[in-house]
C-alpha positions as CSV (number, residue, x, y, z in Angstrom):
1,X,-27.0,20.5,1.7
2,X,-27.9,17.7,3.9
3,X,-25.4,14.8,4.7
4,X,-27.4,12.4,2.3
5,X,-26.4,14.7,-0.4
6,X,-22.8,15.4,0.7
7,X,-22.3,11.4,0.7
8,X,-23.9,11.1,-2.7
9,X,-21.4,13.4,-4.4
10,X,-18.2,12.2,-2.6
11,X,-19.4,8.6,-3.5
12,X,-19.7,10.1,-7.3
13,X,-16.3,12.0,-6.6
14,X,-14.8,8.5,-6.0
15,X,-16.3,6.7,-8.6
16,X,-15.0,9.4,-11.1
17,X,-11.3,8.9,-9.4
18,X,-11.3,5.2,-9.8
19,X,-12.6,5.1,-13.3
20,X,-10.0,7.8,-13.9
21,X,-7.1,5.4,-12.6
22,X,-8.5,2.5,-15.1
23,X,-8.1,5.1,-18.1
24,X,-4.5,5.9,-16.5
25,X,-3.6,2.5,-16.8
26,X,-4.6,2.4,-20.3
27,X,-2.9,5.5,-21.0
28,X,0.5,5.7,-23.0
29,X,1.9,8.5,-20.9
30,X,1.6,6.8,-17.5
31,X,4.9,5.3,-16.3
32,X,5.2,2.1,-16.1
33,X,6.1,2.1,-12.4
34,X,2.6,3.7,-11.8
35,X,0.9,1.3,-13.9
36,X,2.6,-1.2,-11.8
37,X,1.4,0.2,-8.7
38,X,-2.1,0.4,-9.7
39,X,-2.2,-3.3,-11.4
40,X,-0.4,-4.4,-7.6
41,X,-3.4,-2.6,-5.8
42,X,-6.2,-4.2,-8.2
43,X,-4.5,-7.8,-7.5
44,X,-4.1,-7.0,-3.6
45,X,-8.0,-6.1,-3.6
46,X,-9.4,-9.0,-5.4
47,X,-6.8,-11.4,-3.7
48,X,-8.3,-13.8,-0.8
49,X,-4.5,-13.5,0.7
50,X,-4.3,-10.5,3.4
51,X,-1.7,-9.3,5.4
52,X,-3.9,-9.5,8.4
53,X,-6.8,-12.0,7.9
54,X,-10.2,-10.5,7.5
55,X,-12.1,-12.4,10.7
56,X,-10.0,-10.6,13.1
57,X,-12.3,-7.6,14.1
58,X,-11.3,-4.1,12.9
59,X,-7.4,-5.0,12.0
60,X,-8.8,-7.6,9.3
61,X,-10.1,-5.1,7.0
62,X,-8.0,-1.9,8.2
63,X,-5.5,-3.2,6.7
64,X,-7.0,-3.9,3.1
65,X,-8.1,-0.2,3.5
66,X,-4.6,1.0,4.6
67,X,-3.0,-0.8,1.4
68,X,-5.3,0.2,-1.0
69,X,-5.3,3.9,-0.2
70,X,-1.7,4.0,0.2
71,X,-1.2,2.4,-3.3
72,X,-3.6,4.8,-5.1
73,X,-2.1,7.8,-3.4
74,X,1.7,6.9,-4.5
75,X,0.3,5.8,-8.0
76,X,-1.7,9.3,-8.3
77,X,1.7,10.7,-7.1
78,X,3.7,9.4,-9.8
79,X,1.2,10.0,-12.8
80,X,2.0,13.2,-14.4
81,X,-0.8,15.9,-13.8
82,X,-1.7,16.5,-17.3
83,X,-2.3,12.7,-18.1
84,X,-4.6,12.7,-15.0
85,X,-6.1,15.9,-15.9
86,X,-7.3,13.9,-19.2
87,X,-7.9,10.8,-17.9
88,X,-10.5,12.6,-15.4
89,X,-12.2,14.3,-18.0
90,X,-12.9,11.1,-19.8
91,X,-14.1,9.9,-16.8
92,X,-16.6,12.5,-15.9
93,X,-17.7,12.5,-19.9
94,X,-18.4,8.7,-19.5
95,X,-20.2,9.5,-16.2
96,X,-22.3,12.0,-17.9
97,X,-23.1,9.8,-20.9
98,X,-24.7,6.9,-18.9
99,X,-22.0,5.4,-16.5
100,X,-19.0,2.8,-16.9
101,X,-21.1,-0.2,-17.7
102,X,-22.4,1.3,-20.7
103,X,-19.1,2.5,-21.6
104,X,-17.5,-0.9,-21.2
105,X,-19.7,-2.2,-24.0
106,X,-18.9,0.6,-26.4
107,X,-15.2,0.0,-26.7
């Protein structure tokens, strides 16, 4: 398998994992603290306010990456495994049926 195929596979896995996190926010079995962490990560990612401004080379974007990855890691540890498995399966099904954008119009 070439490096392009590996990158595509990793990108697909990341897309499915992020989609599963979206389903986890809406799942009733997800603890409220995990939902709060996920919503906080989403708000931080969308916010124009940063810990370190983006115009500072390297460190400006590095803090965004670290905060987002740490928040997702923490939230994933707080979500029960059976809930996360259910959300991942739902995300994989949506991915096989045409992807996230089409699924948003079906709900």
